[in-house]
Structure formats: C-alpha cells, structure tokens
mmCIF file of the N, C-alpha and C atoms, coordinates in Angstrom:
data_MODEL
# 
_entry.id   MODEL 
# 
loop_
_atom_site.group_PDB 
_atom_site.id 
_atom_site.type_symbol 
_atom_site.label_atom_id 
_atom_site.label_alt_id 
_atom_site.label_comp_id 
_atom_site.label_asym_id 
_atom_site.label_entity_id 
_atom_site.label_seq_id 
_atom_site.pdbx_PDB_ins_code 
_atom_site.Cartn_x 
_atom_site.Cartn_y 
_atom_site.Cartn_z 
_atom_site.occupancy 
_atom_site.B_iso_or_equiv 
_atom_site.pdbx_formal_charge 
_atom_site.auth_seq_id 
_atom_site.auth_comp_id 
_atom_site.auth_asym_id 
_atom_site.auth_atom_id 
_atom_site.pdbx_PDB_model_num 
ATOM 1   N N  . MET A 1 1  ? 119.107 109.130 96.987  1.00 0.00 ? 1  MET A N  1 
ATOM 2   C CA . MET A 1 1  ? 118.538 110.556 98.167  1.00 0.00 ? 1  MET A CA 1 
ATOM 3   C C  . MET A 1 1  ? 119.710 110.641 98.369  1.00 0.00 ? 1  MET A C  1 
ATOM 4   N N  . ASN A 1 2  ? 119.850 108.914 99.297  1.00 0.00 ? 2  ASN A N  1 
ATOM 5   C CA . ASN A 1 2  ? 121.389 109.586 100.637 1.00 0.00 ? 2  ASN A CA 1 
ATOM 6   C C  . ASN A 1 2  ? 122.863 109.849 99.623  1.00 0.00 ? 2  ASN A C  1 
ATOM 7   N N  . PHE A 1 3  ? 122.864 109.705 98.220  1.00 0.00 ? 3  PHE A N  1 
ATOM 8   C CA . PHE A 1 3  ? 123.433 109.236 98.119  1.00 0.00 ? 3  PHE A CA 1 
ATOM 9   C C  . PHE A 1 3  ? 123.928 111.245 97.045  1.00 0.00 ? 3  PHE A C  1 
ATOM 10  N N  . ASN A 1 4  ? 122.625 112.202 96.853  1.00 0.00 ? 4  ASN A N  1 
ATOM 11  C CA . ASN A 1 4  ? 122.468 112.869 97.341  1.00 0.00 ? 4  ASN A CA 1 
ATOM 12  C C  . ASN A 1 4  ? 123.491 114.392 98.583  1.00 0.00 ? 4  ASN A C  1 
ATOM 13  N N  . ILE A 1 5  ? 123.478 113.712 99.467  1.00 0.00 ? 5  ILE A N  1 
ATOM 14  C CA . ILE A 1 5  ? 123.334 114.196 100.713 1.00 0.00 ? 5  ILE A CA 1 
ATOM 15  C C  . ILE A 1 5  ? 124.844 114.045 100.743 1.00 0.00 ? 5  ILE A C  1 
ATOM 16  N N  . VAL A 1 6  ? 124.917 112.968 101.069 1.00 0.00 ? 6  VAL A N  1 
ATOM 17  C CA . VAL A 1 6  ? 126.518 112.828 101.167 1.00 0.00 ? 6  VAL A CA 1 
ATOM 18  C C  . VAL A 1 6  ? 127.497 113.379 100.216 1.00 0.00 ? 6  VAL A C  1 
ATOM 19  N N  . PHE A 1 7  ? 127.372 113.367 98.836  1.00 0.00 ? 7  PHE A N  1 
ATOM 20  C CA . PHE A 1 7  ? 127.532 114.455 97.504  1.00 0.00 ? 7  PHE A CA 1 
ATOM 21  C C  . PHE A 1 7  ? 127.605 115.691 97.967  1.00 0.00 ? 7  PHE A C  1 
ATOM 22  N N  . SER A 1 8  ? 126.760 115.992 98.213  1.00 0.00 ? 8  SER A N  1 
ATOM 23  C CA . SER A 1 8  ? 126.652 117.861 98.298  1.00 0.00 ? 8  SER A CA 1 
ATOM 24  C C  . SER A 1 8  ? 127.530 117.816 99.797  1.00 0.00 ? 8  SER A C  1 
ATOM 25  N N  . ALA A 1 9  ? 127.263 116.933 100.758 1.00 0.00 ? 9  ALA A N  1 
ATOM 26  C CA . ALA A 1 9  ? 127.712 117.472 102.216 1.00 0.00 ? 9  ALA A CA 1 
ATOM 27  C C  . ALA A 1 9  ? 129.603 117.626 101.497 1.00 0.00 ? 9  ALA A C  1 
ATOM 28  N N  . LEU A 1 10 ? 129.590 116.268 100.798 1.00 0.00 ? 10 LEU A N  1 
ATOM 29  C CA . LEU A 1 10 ? 131.436 116.326 100.369 1.00 0.00 ? 10 LEU A CA 1 
ATOM 30  C C  . LEU A 1 10 ? 132.571 117.441 99.764  1.00 0.00 ? 10 LEU A C  1 
ATOM 31  N N  . VAL A 1 11 ? 131.566 117.499 98.755  1.00 0.00 ? 11 VAL A N  1 
ATOM 32  C CA . VAL A 1 11 ? 131.691 118.859 97.488  1.00 0.00 ? 11 VAL A CA 1 
ATOM 33  C C  . VAL A 1 11 ? 131.643 120.079 98.474  1.00 0.00 ? 11 VAL A C  1 
ATOM 34  N N  . SER A 1 12 ? 131.115 120.584 99.218  1.00 0.00 ? 12 SER A N  1 
ATOM 35  C CA . SER A 1 12 ? 131.159 121.613 100.483 1.00 0.00 ? 12 SER A CA 1 
ATOM 36  C C  . SER A 1 12 ? 132.080 121.697 101.358 1.00 0.00 ? 12 SER A C  1 
ATOM 37  N N  . ILE A 1 13 ? 132.126 120.298 101.812 1.00 0.00 ? 13 ILE A N  1 
ATOM 38  C CA . ILE A 1 13 ? 132.591 120.467 102.471 1.00 0.00 ? 13 ILE A CA 1 
ATOM 39  C C  . ILE A 1 13 ? 134.899 120.559 101.701 1.00 0.00 ? 13 ILE A C  1 
ATOM 40  N N  . ALA A 1 14 ? 135.200 120.267 100.587 1.00 0.00 ? 14 ALA A N  1 
ATOM 41  C CA . ALA A 1 14 ? 135.423 120.188 100.074 1.00 0.00 ? 14 ALA A CA 1 
ATOM 42  C C  . ALA A 1 14 ? 136.093 121.988 99.191  1.00 0.00 ? 14 ALA A C  1 
ATOM 43  N N  . LEU A 1 15 ? 135.044 122.419 98.784  1.00 0.00 ? 15 LEU A N  1 
ATOM 44  C CA . LEU A 1 15 ? 135.330 123.448 98.101  1.00 0.00 ? 15 LEU A CA 1 
ATOM 45  C C  . LEU A 1 15 ? 135.841 124.139 99.851  1.00 0.00 ? 15 LEU A C  1 
ATOM 46  N N  . LEU A 1 16 ? 134.838 124.439 101.233 1.00 0.00 ? 16 LEU A N  1 
ATOM 47  C CA . LEU A 1 16 ? 134.892 125.633 101.967 1.00 0.00 ? 16 LEU A CA 1 
ATOM 48  C C  . LEU A 1 16 ? 136.492 125.401 102.296 1.00 0.00 ? 16 LEU A C  1 
ATOM 49  N N  . SER A 1 17 ? 137.605 124.009 102.279 1.00 0.00 ? 17 SER A N  1 
ATOM 50  C CA . SER A 1 17 ? 138.247 123.749 102.454 1.00 0.00 ? 17 SER A CA 1 
ATOM 51  C C  . SER A 1 17 ? 139.738 124.017 101.588 1.00 0.00 ? 17 SER A C  1 
ATOM 52  N N  . GLY A 1 18 ? 139.170 123.790 100.668 1.00 0.00 ? 18 GLY A N  1 
ATOM 53  C CA . GLY A 1 18 ? 139.985 124.413 99.657  1.00 0.00 ? 18 GLY A CA 1 
ATOM 54  C C  . GLY A 1 18 ? 139.901 126.369 99.613  1.00 0.00 ? 18 GLY A C  1 
ATOM 55  N N  . GLY A 1 19 ? 139.533 126.897 99.406  1.00 0.00 ? 19 GLY A N  1 
ATOM 56  C CA . GLY A 1 19 ? 139.484 128.569 99.470  1.00 0.00 ? 19 GLY A CA 1 
ATOM 57  C C  . GLY A 1 19 ? 139.862 128.837 100.739 1.00 0.00 ? 19 GLY A C  1 
ATOM 58  N N  . THR A 1 20 ? 139.477 128.112 101.834 1.00 0.00 ? 20 THR A N  1 
ATOM 59  C CA . THR A 1 20 ? 140.298 128.883 102.857 1.00 0.00 ? 20 THR A CA 1 
ATOM 60  C C  . THR A 1 20 ? 141.509 128.038 102.747 1.00 0.00 ? 20 THR A C  1 
ATOM 61  N N  . SER A 1 21 ? 142.328 127.200 102.424 1.00 0.00 ? 21 SER A N  1 
ATOM 62  C CA . SER A 1 21 ? 143.135 127.431 101.851 1.00 0.00 ? 21 SER A CA 1 
ATOM 63  C C  . SER A 1 21 ? 144.347 128.308 101.620 1.00 0.00 ? 21 SER A C  1 
ATOM 64  N N  . VAL A 1 22 ? 143.279 128.658 99.732  1.00 0.00 ? 22 VAL A N  1 
ATOM 65  C CA . VAL A 1 22 ? 144.012 129.354 99.237  1.00 0.00 ? 22 VAL A CA 1 
ATOM 66  C C  . VAL A 1 22 ? 144.078 130.542 99.661  1.00 0.00 ? 22 VAL A C  1 
ATOM 67  N N  . SER A 1 23 ? 143.171 131.246 99.848  1.00 0.00 ? 23 SER A N  1 
ATOM 68  C CA . SER A 1 23 ? 143.005 132.490 100.524 1.00 0.00 ? 23 SER A CA 1 
ATOM 69  C C  . SER A 1 23 ? 143.577 132.496 102.062 1.00 0.00 ? 23 SER A C  1 
ATOM 70  N N  . ILE A 1 24 ? 144.045 131.730 103.013 1.00 0.00 ? 24 ILE A N  1 
ATOM 71  C CA . ILE A 1 24 ? 144.779 132.378 102.738 1.00 0.00 ? 24 ILE A CA 1 
ATOM 72  C C  . ILE A 1 24 ? 146.787 132.038 102.922 1.00 0.00 ? 24 ILE A C  1 
ATOM 73  N N  . ALA A 1 25 ? 146.765 131.598 102.118 1.00 0.00 ? 25 ALA A N  1 
ATOM 74  C CA . ALA A 1 25 ? 147.959 131.226 101.503 1.00 0.00 ? 25 ALA A CA 1 
ATOM 75  C C  . ALA A 1 25 ? 148.565 132.184 100.533 1.00 0.00 ? 25 ALA A C  1 
ATOM 76  N N  . ASN A 1 26 ? 147.397 132.878 99.795  1.00 0.00 ? 26 ASN A N  1 
ATOM 77  C CA . ASN A 1 26 ? 148.097 134.309 98.713  1.00 0.00 ? 26 ASN A CA 1 
ATOM 78  C C  . ASN A 1 26 ? 148.005 135.847 100.347 1.00 0.00 ? 26 ASN A C  1 
ATOM 79  N N  . GLN A 1 27 ? 148.186 135.386 101.564 1.00 0.00 ? 27 GLN A N  1 
ATOM 80  C CA . GLN A 1 27 ? 149.057 136.450 102.580 1.00 0.00 ? 27 GLN A CA 1 
ATOM 81  C C  . GLN A 1 27 ? 150.836 136.754 101.951 1.00 0.00 ? 27 GLN A C  1 
ATOM 82  N N  . SER A 1 28 ? 150.287 137.999 101.883 1.00 0.00 ? 28 SER A N  1 
ATOM 83  C CA . SER A 1 28 ? 151.527 138.204 101.912 1.00 0.00 ? 28 SER A CA 1 
ATOM 84  C C  . SER A 1 28 ? 152.343 136.906 102.844 1.00 0.00 ? 28 SER A C  1 
ATOM 85  N N  . ASN A 1 29 ? 152.458 137.183 103.967 1.00 0.00 ? 29 ASN A N  1 
ATOM 86  C CA . ASN A 1 29 ? 153.679 136.801 105.555 1.00 0.00 ? 29 ASN A CA 1 
ATOM 87  C C  . ASN A 1 29 ? 152.280 136.302 106.166 1.00 0.00 ? 29 ASN A C  1 
ATOM 88  N N  . PRO A 1 30 ? 151.804 134.987 105.522 1.00 0.00 ? 30 PRO A N  1 
ATOM 89  C CA . PRO A 1 30 ? 151.197 134.043 106.841 1.00 0.00 ? 30 PRO A CA 1 
ATOM 90  C C  . PRO A 1 30 ? 152.198 133.441 108.252 1.00 0.00 ? 30 PRO A C  1 
ATOM 91  N N  . SER A 1 31 ? 151.021 133.721 109.637 1.00 0.00 ? 31 SER A N  1 
ATOM 92  C CA . SER A 1 31 ? 151.512 133.290 110.503 1.00 0.00 ? 31 SER A CA 1 
ATOM 93  C C  . SER A 1 31 ? 151.805 131.444 111.159 1.00 0.00 ? 31 SER A C  1 
ATOM 94  N N  . GLU A 1 32 ? 152.596 131.829 111.707 1.00 0.00 ? 32 GLU A N  1 
ATOM 95  C CA . GLU A 1 32 ? 152.603 129.467 112.246 1.00 0.00 ? 32 GLU A CA 1 
ATOM 96  C C  . GLU A 1 32 ? 151.408 128.862 112.365 1.00 0.00 ? 32 GLU A C  1 
ATOM 97  N N  . GLN A 1 33 ? 150.835 129.937 113.248 1.00 0.00 ? 33 GLN A N  1 
ATOM 98  C CA . GLN A 1 33 ? 148.803 128.939 112.813 1.00 0.00 ? 33 GLN A CA 1 
ATOM 99  C C  . GLN A 1 33 ? 148.430 129.330 111.943 1.00 0.00 ? 33 GLN A C  1 
ATOM 100 N N  . GLN A 1 34 ? 148.467 130.212 110.818 1.00 0.00 ? 34 GLN A N  1 
ATOM 101 C CA . GLN A 1 34 ? 148.171 130.123 109.699 1.00 0.00 ? 34 GLN A CA 1 
ATOM 102 C C  . GLN A 1 34 ? 148.886 128.748 109.240 1.00 0.00 ? 34 GLN A C  1 
ATOM 103 N N  . ILE A 1 35 ? 149.642 129.025 108.854 1.00 0.00 ? 35 ILE A N  1 
ATOM 104 C CA . ILE A 1 35 ? 150.401 127.813 108.211 1.00 0.00 ? 35 ILE A CA 1 
ATOM 105 C C  . ILE A 1 35 ? 149.331 126.536 108.332 1.00 0.00 ? 35 ILE A C  1 
ATOM 106 N N  . GLY A 1 36 ? 149.660 125.995 109.460 1.00 0.00 ? 36 GLY A N  1 
ATOM 107 C CA . GLY A 1 36 ? 148.839 125.191 110.590 1.00 0.00 ? 36 GLY A CA 1 
ATOM 108 C C  . GLY A 1 36 ? 147.824 124.413 109.171 1.00 0.00 ? 36 GLY A C  1 
ATOM 109 N N  . ILE A 1 37 ? 146.563 125.837 109.687 1.00 0.00 ? 37 ILE A N  1 
ATOM 110 C CA . ILE A 1 37 ? 145.438 126.056 108.816 1.00 0.00 ? 37 ILE A CA 1 
ATOM 111 C C  . ILE A 1 37 ? 145.929 126.183 107.355 1.00 0.00 ? 37 ILE A C  1 
ATOM 112 N N  . ILE A 1 38 ? 146.492 126.124 107.199 1.00 0.00 ? 38 ILE A N  1 
ATOM 113 C CA . ILE A 1 38 ? 146.879 126.506 106.036 1.00 0.00 ? 38 ILE A CA 1 
ATOM 114 C C  . ILE A 1 38 ? 146.810 124.326 105.338 1.00 0.00 ? 38 ILE A C  1 
ATOM 115 N N  . ASN A 1 39 ? 147.629 123.327 106.444 1.00 0.00 ? 39 ASN A N  1 
ATOM 116 C CA . ASN A 1 39 ? 148.470 122.109 106.097 1.00 0.00 ? 39 ASN A CA 1 
ATOM 117 C C  . ASN A 1 39 ? 146.442 121.265 105.954 1.00 0.00 ? 39 ASN A C  1 
ATOM 118 N N  . THR A 1 40 ? 146.240 121.423 107.403 1.00 0.00 ? 40 THR A N  1 
ATOM 119 C CA . THR A 1 40 ? 145.233 121.244 108.105 1.00 0.00 ? 40 THR A CA 1 
ATOM 120 C C  . THR A 1 40 ? 143.464 121.112 106.907 1.00 0.00 ? 40 THR A C  1 
ATOM 121 N N  . CYS A 1 41 ? 143.885 123.045 106.295 1.00 0.00 ? 41 CYS A N  1 
ATOM 122 C CA . CYS A 1 41 ? 142.835 122.408 104.920 1.00 0.00 ? 41 CYS A CA 1 
ATOM 123 C C  . CYS A 1 41 ? 142.681 122.215 103.353 1.00 0.00 ? 41 CYS A C  1 
ATOM 124 N N  . THR A 1 42 ? 144.469 121.465 103.644 1.00 0.00 ? 42 THR A N  1 
ATOM 125 C CA . THR A 1 42 ? 144.800 121.202 102.626 1.00 0.00 ? 42 THR A CA 1 
ATOM 126 C C  . THR A 1 42 ? 144.473 119.362 102.792 1.00 0.00 ? 42 THR A C  1 
ATOM 127 N N  . ASP A 1 43 ? 145.153 119.165 103.651 1.00 0.00 ? 43 ASP A N  1 
ATOM 128 C CA . ASP A 1 43 ? 144.642 117.269 104.545 1.00 0.00 ? 43 ASP A CA 1 
ATOM 129 C C  . ASP A 1 43 ? 143.471 117.260 104.278 1.00 0.00 ? 43 ASP A C  1 
ATOM 130 N N  . THR A 1 44 ? 142.706 118.440 104.364 1.00 0.00 ? 44 THR A N  1 
ATOM 131 C CA . THR A 1 44 ? 140.909 117.720 104.685 1.00 0.00 ? 44 THR A CA 1 
ATOM 132 C C  . THR A 1 44 ? 140.523 118.085 103.026 1.00 0.00 ? 44 THR A C  1 
ATOM 133 N N  . TRP A 1 45 ? 141.313 118.654 102.658 1.00 0.00 ? 45 TRP A N  1 
ATOM 134 C CA . TRP A 1 45 ? 140.556 118.960 100.813 1.00 0.00 ? 45 TRP A CA 1 
ATOM 135 C C  . TRP A 1 45 ? 140.832 117.800 99.797  1.00 0.00 ? 45 TRP A C  1 
ATOM 136 N N  . LYS A 1 46 ? 142.006 117.130 100.230 1.00 0.00 ? 46 LYS A N  1 
ATOM 137 C CA . LYS A 1 46 ? 142.305 115.535 100.081 1.00 0.00 ? 46 LYS A CA 1 
ATOM 138 C C  . LYS A 1 46 ? 141.678 114.666 99.982  1.00 0.00 ? 46 LYS A C  1 
ATOM 139 N N  . ILE A 1 47 ? 141.254 114.414 101.519 1.00 0.00 ? 47 ILE A N  1 
ATOM 140 C CA . ILE A 1 47 ? 140.210 113.886 101.750 1.00 0.00 ? 47 ILE A CA 1 
ATOM 141 C C  . ILE A 1 47 ? 138.818 113.531 101.264 1.00 0.00 ? 47 ILE A C  1 
ATOM 142 N N  . CYS A 1 48 ? 138.867 115.102 101.134 1.00 0.00 ? 48 CYS A N  1 
ATOM 143 C CA . CYS A 1 48 ? 136.551 114.884 100.483 1.00 0.00 ? 48 CYS A CA 1 
ATOM 144 C C  . CYS A 1 48 ? 137.072 114.576 99.156  1.00 0.00 ? 48 CYS A C  1 
ATOM 145 N N  . VAL A 1 49 ? 138.240 114.636 97.851  1.00 0.00 ? 49 VAL A N  1 
ATOM 146 C CA . VAL A 1 49 ? 137.929 114.280 96.201  1.00 0.00 ? 49 VAL A CA 1 
ATOM 147 C C  . VAL A 1 49 ? 138.894 112.822 96.952  1.00 0.00 ? 49 VAL A C  1 
ATOM 148 N N  . GLY A 1 50 ? 139.014 112.587 97.724  1.00 0.00 ? 50 GLY A N  1 
ATOM 149 C CA . GLY A 1 50 ? 139.345 110.797 97.523  1.00 0.00 ? 50 GLY A CA 1 
ATOM 150 C C  . GLY A 1 50 ? 137.928 110.176 97.805  1.00 0.00 ? 50 GLY A C  1 
ATOM 151 N N  . ALA A 1 51 ? 137.077 111.033 98.834  1.00 0.00 ? 51 ALA A N  1 
ATOM 152 C CA . ALA A 1 51 ? 136.207 110.000 98.825  1.00 0.00 ? 51 ALA A CA 1 
ATOM 153 C C  . ALA A 1 51 ? 134.865 110.674 97.732  1.00 0.00 ? 51 ALA A C  1 
ATOM 154 N N  . ILE A 1 52 ? 135.486 111.782 97.279  1.00 0.00 ? 52 ILE A N  1 
ATOM 155 C CA . ILE A 1 52 ? 133.932 112.045 96.180  1.00 0.00 ? 52 ILE A CA 1 
ATOM 156 C C  . ILE A 1 52 ? 134.483 111.475 95.282  1.00 0.00 ? 52 ILE A C  1 
ATOM 157 N N  . ALA A 1 53 ? 135.522 110.337 94.875  1.00 0.00 ? 53 ALA A N  1 
ATOM 158 C CA . ALA A 1 53 ? 135.948 109.427 93.450  1.00 0.00 ? 53 ALA A CA 1 
ATOM 159 C C  . ALA A 1 53 ? 135.922 108.498 94.155  1.00 0.00 ? 53 ALA A C  1 
ATOM 160 N N  . GLY A 1 54 ? 136.039 107.810 94.674  1.00 0.00 ? 54 GLY A N  1 
ATOM 161 C CA . GLY A 1 54 ? 135.295 107.150 95.529  1.00 0.00 ? 54 GLY A CA 1 
ATOM 162 C C  . GLY A 1 54 ? 134.097 107.252 95.735  1.00 0.00 ? 54 GLY A C  1 
ATOM 163 N N  . LEU A 1 55 ? 133.347 107.965 96.113  1.00 0.00 ? 55 LEU A N  1 
ATOM 164 C CA . LEU A 1 55 ? 131.676 107.504 96.108  1.00 0.00 ? 55 LEU A CA 1 
ATOM 165 C C  . LEU A 1 55 ? 130.484 107.134 94.495  1.00 0.00 ? 55 LEU A C  1 
ATOM 166 N N  . VAL A 1 56 ? 131.516 108.625 93.573  1.00 0.00 ? 56 VAL A N  1 
ATOM 167 C CA . VAL A 1 56 ? 131.468 107.763 92.842  1.00 0.00 ? 56 VAL A CA 1 
ATOM 168 C C  . VAL A 1 56 ? 131.545 106.769 91.782  1.00 0.00 ? 56 VAL A C  1 
ATOM 169 N N  . GLY A 1 57 ? 133.370 106.327 92.017  1.00 0.00 ? 57 GLY A N  1 
ATOM 170 C CA . GLY A 1 57 ? 133.429 105.347 91.044  1.00 0.00 ? 57 GLY A CA 1 
ATOM 171 C C  . GLY A 1 57 ? 132.823 103.938 91.996  1.00 0.00 ? 57 GLY A C  1 
ATOM 172 N N  . GLY A 1 58 ? 132.235 103.363 93.288  1.00 0.00 ? 58 GLY A N  1 
ATOM 173 C CA . GLY A 1 58 ? 132.312 102.759 93.784  1.00 0.00 ? 58 GLY A CA 1 
ATOM 174 C C  . GLY A 1 58 ? 130.158 102.687 93.297  1.00 0.00 ? 58 GLY A C  1 
ATOM 175 N N  . ARG A 1 59 ? 129.649 104.075 93.173  1.00 0.00 ? 59 ARG A N  1 
ATOM 176 C CA . ARG A 1 59 ? 128.685 103.733 92.964  1.00 0.00 ? 59 ARG A CA 1 
ATOM 177 C C  . ARG A 1 59 ? 127.959 103.809 91.141  1.00 0.00 ? 59 ARG A C  1 
ATOM 178 N N  . ASN A 1 60 ? 129.308 104.048 90.514  1.00 0.00 ? 60 ASN A N  1 
ATOM 179 C CA . ASN A 1 60 ? 129.269 103.793 88.613  1.00 0.00 ? 60 ASN A CA 1 
ATOM 180 C C  . ASN A 1 60 ? 129.920 102.177 88.745  1.00 0.00 ? 60 ASN A C  1 
ATOM 181 N N  . PHE A 1 61 ? 130.562 101.360 89.402  1.00 0.00 ? 61 PHE A N  1 
ATOM 182 C CA . PHE A 1 61 ? 131.088 99.744  89.799  1.00 0.00 ? 61 PHE A CA 1 
ATOM 183 C C  . PHE A 1 61 ? 129.609 99.615  89.630  1.00 0.00 ? 61 PHE A C  1 
ATOM 184 N N  . SER A 1 62 ? 129.006 99.456  90.603  1.00 0.00 ? 62 SER A N  1 
ATOM 185 C CA . SER A 1 62 ? 127.183 98.697  91.500  1.00 0.00 ? 62 SER A CA 1 
ATOM 186 C C  . SER A 1 62 ? 126.456 99.598  90.279  1.00 0.00 ? 62 SER A C  1 
ATOM 187 N N  . SER A 1 63 ? 126.333 100.157 90.044  1.00 0.00 ? 63 SER A N  1 
ATOM 188 C CA . SER A 1 63 ? 125.004 100.181 88.437  1.00 0.00 ? 63 SER A CA 1 
ATOM 189 C C  . SER A 1 63 ? 125.369 99.344  87.525  1.00 0.00 ? 63 SER A C  1 
ATOM 190 N N  . GLY A 1 64 ? 126.471 99.006  86.870  1.00 0.00 ? 64 GLY A N  1 
ATOM 191 C CA . GLY A 1 64 ? 127.428 98.150  86.392  1.00 0.00 ? 64 GLY A CA 1 
ATOM 192 C C  . GLY A 1 64 ? 126.951 97.249  86.160  1.00 0.00 ? 64 GLY A C  1 
ATOM 193 N N  . ASN A 1 65 ? 127.063 96.962  86.986  1.00 0.00 ? 65 ASN A N  1 
ATOM 194 C CA . ASN A 1 65 ? 126.801 94.953  88.277  1.00 0.00 ? 65 ASN A CA 1 
ATOM 195 C C  . ASN A 1 65 ? 125.969 94.958  87.969  1.00 0.00 ? 65 ASN A C  1 
ATOM 196 N N  . GLU A 1 66 ? 124.930 95.783  88.437  1.00 0.00 ? 66 GLU A N  1 
ATOM 197 C CA . GLU A 1 66 ? 123.443 95.400  88.974  1.00 0.00 ? 66 GLU A CA 1 
ATOM 198 C C  . GLU A 1 66 ? 122.842 95.565  87.650  1.00 0.00 ? 66 GLU A C  1 
ATOM 199 N N  . ASP A 1 67 ? 122.786 96.787  86.217  1.00 0.00 ? 67 ASP A N  1 
ATOM 200 C CA . ASP A 1 67 ? 122.029 96.505  85.311  1.00 0.00 ? 67 ASP A CA 1 
ATOM 201 C C  . ASP A 1 67 ? 122.743 95.107  84.412  1.00 0.00 ? 67 ASP A C  1 
ATOM 202 N N  . GLU A 1 68 ? 124.067 94.115  84.505  1.00 0.00 ? 68 GLU A N  1 
ATOM 203 C CA . GLU A 1 68 ? 124.136 93.397  83.353  1.00 0.00 ? 68 GLU A CA 1 
ATOM 204 C C  . GLU A 1 68 ? 123.542 92.313  84.337  1.00 0.00 ? 68 GLU A C  1 
ATOM 205 N N  . SER A 1 69 ? 122.713 92.848  85.699  1.00 0.00 ? 69 SER A N  1 
ATOM 206 C CA . SER A 1 69 ? 122.570 90.825  86.551  1.00 0.00 ? 69 SER A CA 1 
ATOM 207 C C  . SER A 1 69 ? 120.775 91.058  85.931  1.00 0.00 ? 69 SER A C  1 
ATOM 208 N N  . ASP A 1 70 ? 120.909 92.631  85.545  1.00 0.00 ? 70 ASP A N  1 
ATOM 209 C CA . ASP A 1 70 ? 119.122 92.466  85.885  1.00 0.00 ? 70 ASP A CA 1 
ATOM 210 C C  . ASP A 1 70 ? 119.161 92.284  84.025  1.00 0.00 ? 70 ASP A C  1 
ATOM 211 N N  . SER A 1 71 ? 119.560 92.472  83.482  1.00 0.00 ? 71 SER A N  1 
ATOM 212 C CA . SER A 1 71 ? 118.952 91.838  82.082  1.00 0.00 ? 71 SER A CA 1 
ATOM 213 C C  . SER A 1 71 ? 119.934 90.229  81.689  1.00 0.00 ? 71 SER A C  1 
ATOM 214 N N  . GLY A 1 72 ? 120.083 89.570  81.973  1.00 0.00 ? 72 GLY A N  1 
ATOM 215 C CA . GLY A 1 72 ? 120.246 88.433  82.161  1.00 0.00 ? 72 GLY A CA 1 
ATOM 216 C C  . GLY A 1 72 ? 118.654 87.555  82.145  1.00 0.00 ? 72 GLY A C  1 
ATOM 217 N N  . ASP A 1 73 ? 118.561 87.886  83.735  1.00 0.00 ? 73 ASP A N  1 
ATOM 218 C CA . ASP A 1 73 ? 117.316 87.528  84.449  1.00 0.00 ? 73 ASP A CA 1 
ATOM 219 C C  . ASP A 1 73 ? 116.224 87.311  83.766  1.00 0.00 ? 73 ASP A C  1 
ATOM 220 N N  . ARG A 1 74 ? 115.854 88.361  82.772  1.00 0.00 ? 74 ARG A N  1 
ATOM 221 C CA . ARG A 1 74 ? 115.177 88.423  81.655  1.00 0.00 ? 74 ARG A CA 1 
ATOM 222 C C  . ARG A 1 74 ? 114.414 87.439  80.901  1.00 0.00 ? 74 ARG A C  1 
# 
C-alpha cells in the first residue's frame, strides 16, 4: 500500500515538473525567471526519476531475496 502511494506521488511530481519545464522551454524568448524555473523543474524531474528507479529497483531486489529465503525454509 505505501509503495503505491509513494510511487504515484513521485510519478505525478515527475510528470508535472517535466511538463512545466518543456512547456516553458518551448516559448520563443524565456525571461531569466523562466529559465530559473526551467532549471528547477529539470532538477526536480531528475530527482524524481532517480527516486522512481531506486524505489522500483529496491522493491524488486528485496522481493527476490524474500522469495529465495522462503523457498529454502520449506
């Protein structure tokens, strides 16, 4: 249950920040403030993608270890 909530939140934030970054970057002449927003949104997107990869990788890694230890106990 907690995994789904965290995963959904990370995906939502990643999509929001990535979409914001792309939409502002597509303007013809962004201001200095908009360039700062683009940089912040890009950094947030990178952090979220890394967290998603770590979350999914950690879940698969721990699931694999639990399955192996359970089958050995039987």
